[in-house]
C-alpha positions in Angstrom: -30.8 -34.8 -12.3 -27.1 -35.7 -12.7 -26.8 -33.3 -15.7 -28.2 -30.4 -13.7 -25.8 -31.1 -10.8 -22.8 -31.2 -13.2 -23.9 -28.0 -14.8 -24.2 -26.3 -11.4 -20.6 -27.4 -10.4 -19.3 -26.2 -13.8 -20.9 -22.8 -13.2 -19.5 -22.7 -9.7 -16.0 -23.5 -10.9 -16.2 -20.9 -13.7 -17.5 -18.2 -11.3 -14.6 -19.0 -8.9 -12.1 -18.7 -11.7 -13.5 -15.4 -12.9 -13.3 -13.9 -9.4 -9.8 -15.2 -9.0 -8.7 -13.7 -12.3 -10.2 -10.3 -11.3 -8.3 -10.3 -8.0 -5.1 -11.3 -9.8 -5.7 -8.5 -12.3 -6.1 -6.0 -9.5 -2.9 -7.1 -7.8 -1.0 -7.0 -11.1 -2.3 -3.5 -11.9 -1.2 -2.3 -8.4 2.2 -3.8 -8.9 2.6 -2.3 -12.3 1.6 1.1 -11.1 4.2 0.9 -8.4 6.9 -0.3 -10.8 6.0 2.5 -13.3 7.0 5.0 -10.6 10.6 3.8 -10.6 10.9 5.1 -14.2 9.4 8.6 -13.7 12.4 10.4 -12.2 10.6 11.4 -9.0 12.6 13.5 -6.5 12.2 12.7 -2.8 10.6 15.8 -1.2 9.0 15.6 2.3 7.7 19.2 2.1 4.1 19.9 3.3 2.0 20.7 0.3 -1.5 22.1 0.1 -3.4 19.9 -2.3 -7.0 19.6 -3.6 -9.5 17.2 -2.0 -10.5 14.6 -3.1 -8.0 13.1 -5.6 -5.4 15.6 -4.6 -1.7 15.0 -5.3 1.5 16.8 -4.7 3.5 17.9 -7.8 4.1 14.8 -9.9 7.9 15.0 -9.9 8.0 15.0 -6.1 7.2 12.2 -3.6 8.0 10.3 -0.5 7.4 6.7 0.5 3.7 7.1 1.2 3.2 8.7 -2.3 4.3 5.5 -3.9 1.5 3.7 -2.2 -1.1 6.5 -2.8 -0.3 6.8 -6.5 -0.3 3.0 -7.0 -3.8 2.8 -5.5 -5.0 5.7 -7.6 -4.4 3.5 -10.6 -7.0 1.2 -9.2 -9.5 4.1 -8.7 -8.8 4.1 -4.9 -8.2 7.5 -3.4 -6.4 7.0 -0.1 -6.6 10.7 0.6 -10.4 10.5 0.7 -10.6 7.1 2.3 -8.2 8.0 5.2 -9.9 11.4 5.7 -13.4 9.9 6.0 -12.2 7.5 8.6 -10.0 9.9 10.6 -12.8 12.5 10.5 -15.1 10.2 12.5 -12.4 8.4 14.5 -9.8 11.1 15.1 -8.7 9.9 18.5 -7.9 6.4 17.2 -5.3 7.9 14.8 -1.9 9.1 16.1 -2.3 12.6 14.6 -2.6 14.4 17.9 0.1 12.3 19.7 2.6 12.4 16.9 2.1 15.8 15.3 -0.1 17.7 17.9 -3.0 18.0 15.4 -6.4 18.9 16.7 -8.3 18.1 13.6 -8.0 16.1 10.4 -5.8 17.6 7.6 -6.6 16.4 4.0 -3.2 17.8 2.8 -1.1 15.4 4.9 -3.0 12.8 6.9 -2.8 10.1 4.2 0.8 10.9 3.5 2.0 9.8 7.0 3.0 6.2 7.6 1.5 5.8 11.1 -1.9 7.1 9.8 -1.8 4.5 7.0 -0.9 1.8 9.4 -4.0 2.7 11.5 -6.1 2.9 8.4 -4.9 -0.5 6.9 -5.4 -2.1 10.2 -9.0 -0.9 10.5 -10.1 -1.2 6.8 -7.8 -3.9 5.4 -6.0 -6.9 6.8 -3.2 -6.6 9.4 -1.0 -9.6 8.7 1.7 -11.2 10.9 5.2 -9.8 11.0 7.6 -12.7 10.5 11.1 -13.4 9.3 9.8 -15.8 6.7 10.0 -14.5 3.2 7.1 -16.7 2.0 4.8 -14.8 4.3 5.1 -11.6 2.2 3.2 -11.8 -1.0 3.0 -9.5 -4.1 0.7 -6.6 -3.4 1.3 -6.6 0.3 2.3 -3.5 2.1 5.2 -3.5 4.6 6.2 -0.8 7.0 9.6 -0.4 8.7 11.3 1.8 11.3 14.5 3.3 10.0 17.0 4.1 12.7 14.3 3.5 15.3 12.7 6.8 14.5 11.6 7.2 10.9 8.5 5.2 9.8 8.7 3.9 6.2 6.4 2.0 3.8 6.8 0.0 0.6 5.0 -2.4 -1.7 5.9 -6.1 -2.2 6.5 -6.8 -5.9 6.1 -10.0 -7.9 9.9 -10.2 -8.7 12.4 -12.1 -6.7 15.8 -11.3 -5.3 18.9 -12.6 -7.0 19.0 -15.6 -4.7 15.3 -16.3 -5.3 14.5 -16.1 -1.6 12.5 -12.9 -1.3 10.2 -10.7 -3.3 11.5 -7.3 -4.1 10.1 -4.0 -2.8 9.2 -0.7 -4.5 9.8 2.1 -2.1 11.1 5.7 -1.8 13.7 6.0 0.9 15.3 9.2 -0.4 16.5 8.5 -4.0 13.0 8.4 -5.6 11.0 5.2 -6.1 13.3 2.3 -6.4 13.0 -1.5 -6.9 15.2 -3.1 -4.3 15.9 -6.2 -2.2 15.1 -4.5 1.2 12.3 -6.7 2.7 14.5 -7.5 5.7 16.9 -4.6 5.5 15.2 -2.7 8.3 13.1 -3.7 11.3 9.6 -4.5 10.1 6.9 -2.7 12.0 3.8 -3.8 10.1 2.4 -6.0 7.3 -0.9 -5.3 5.6 -3.1 -6.1 2.6 -5.7 -3.7 1.3 -8.3 -3.7 -1.4 -6.8 -6.3 -3.6 -9.0 -9.3 -2.7 
């Protein structure tokens, strides 16, 4: 009886470790996919592009902040273009598309490339986390949104590398010079904090 109980607990422990490793691997892959973009010479280009659906992408040498996130998730087999479209198609009025851009229907070319839409999607389908001024609350793989100059929404990915003073995790984002790895977590007013599909 004692032997079978011990074996059960060993199995439970092993299973927990396996799942933890899988989650860590997914987070690591996501982070590596974001970091890889900082070496690709991508040019910031906010132009509206017509792209295929699903798994559509703008030309590989172009991108904006949302494309960093979209392309990193694609490396995990997650197509935010498709995921956002499916949700906005059935919940159009919940999204800010009409209010912000006077849209009257979903648009697979651009919806997933707009920060406010991603904020709505991550709130609905992922985890909306607290916005704080505590560096320890922001963990590798998290998504952070900011408002630049009180008018431009922005998004980036928290990376598992620390700032020079060791206080904060760094961010991969594209604010105009292509994807960069920078110490900008608290450089702008934070408007959102999310976690999606890495658990």
